[in-house]
N, C-alpha and C positions, 0 to 999 in steps of 0.2 A: 212863107215866113222864114226868116233867117234863124240860124242856130248860133249860140255863143259857144265857141270851141276854145278851151284854154289849153295851151301847150307850154309846158314848164320843164326846165332842166332841173334835176335834183341829184344830189350825191347819195351814196348809201347811208350816210348819217343824217340825211334829211335836209341838207343845206341847199337853199335855192338862190342865195346871193353869193357875192364874192367869186363870181365866175372866173375872174382872172387867175384865181388860185387853183382851179381844178377842171374847168370845162373845156378850155380851148385845145387841149391835147387830143380831144376826141372828135374834132371837126374833120370831116373827110368828104369825098365825093358822095358817098352813100347818105350821110346825114344831111348834106346840102340838098340833095335831090328830094328827100322827104320834106324838109323845111320849105322848099319851093312848091312842092305839091300842096302842102297845107295852105300856103299863101295863095296859090292859084284857085283853091276851092272857095275862097272868100271874096267878098267885095268891100270889106271894111275891117278895121282893127279898132279895138277899144283897149285903153291902157291907163294905168295910174300915172301920176305926175313923174314919179321917179323913173319909170320905164320910158316915158315920153322924153325926158331930158337926155337919157342915155341914147335912145334910138335916134332922136332928131339930130344929135351931135354926130352920131356915127354914120347913119344911112344917108343923110342928105348930101354928103360929100363923096360917097363911093360910086364907083362905076362898075356895075355888074348887073346880070339879069335880075337877081333878087332885089338889089337896090332900086333898079328902075321900077319894078312892080310895087315895092313898098312905098316909094316916093309918090307914085301915081295914085295909089289906093286912098280911098276915103278913110280918115283916121279921126278917132274921138279920144280926147284926153280928159280924164276925170280930175277936176281940181277946184278947190274953193278959193285958191289964192292966185292962180294964173288967170288973167283976164283976156289975153290975146295970144294965140298960138302963132309961132313963127314958121313952123314946118308946113310945107305945102299940103293943101287939102285936109287941114286939121281943124276940128271944131272943139271948143272947150265945153264940157258938160259940168255945170256947177250946182245944179238943183238936186232933187231927190234921185239918187242913183238907180234905185229899183224901178222907178217910173221911167227914167230915161232909157234904161236897158230894155224894158218892155217895148217902148216906142221904137228903139233901134231894131229889135227883132221884127216888128211889124213893117218897118220901112225897108228892110233888106230882104231880098229873096235868097241870097246865098249866105255862106258862113260869115260870122263876125269873129275874127281871130283875136285871141288875147294871149300875150306872152307874159309869163311870170305869175306868181301866186302870192301877191301881197294883199293889202286891205281891200282893194276893189274886187279882186277875184273871190276873196273870202265872203264879202258882202253878197255878191251875186250867187255864190254857192249856197249860202244860207237861205237866200230867197228862192232857190230852186230854178235859177235862170241859166245855169251852166249846163249845156246840153251834152257836152263831151269834155272829159278831162284826159289829156294826153301827157303822161309823165315819161320823160326821157331819163331813165335811171342810169347814172354813170357808175362804173365799177371803181369808185374811189371814195375814200373817207376824207372829206374836205378838211375836217378838224378846225374850222374857223367859224367865227360869228357868234351871235347871241341868240336868244329865243326868238327874236324878231326875224332872224335869217333862216328859220326852219319852216319846212312845209307843215310839220306837225305843230300843234299849239292851238291857241284860241279855241274856245269851246265851239266845236263845229262837228255836228253829226250828220253824215250823209251816206246812205247805203248806195253803192254803185255796182253795176254789173260789168264784167270784163267783155269788151268788144273785140279786142285783138291784142296779140303779143307778137312783137317782132324783135329778134335779136340781131343787132348789127355786127359787122366784122370787128368793130372797135371794142366790142363787149358791152356797149350801151344797149339796154333793153327798153324798147318803146312799148309802153302799156297804155292802151286806149280804154277808157271807161265811160259808161253812160249811166244815167239814172235808172233805177229799177222801179 
């Protein structure tokens, strides 16, 4: 049975969006290697429509080892308005999200990777379907966005246990948590 692994970049002030303002200065060979390891541990990705639109526009045209793997991987986009996905190997999930996620976990033997922490991730977290939460905490106060752009918010209570802490040379701290 597969596990849903959420991997999210977050600033010290809890911002998970507007990455162009704060995230890209922290990309280096070390972070790229970890991201590639996460991708290689899985055989699928699940994402919300917003992440799908960003990723399909960016990764489908790039030429790198990561791009090759993400483009070849089975992908699922959760959307009630998108009817046909244009990105290779993508299936649209439009029914009950919790039911669909349970079926995905049964259908996949390896990790199902999820990037970002928006409505889809929060729904899966509430349902107890996220098996690992990996937060990449960046040493920066982003100072942008609204409540919708924050990791914190929405009434969501989940007790997690720390699995691993890793401090990168850039100052980013990768925190891996699992349910207790």
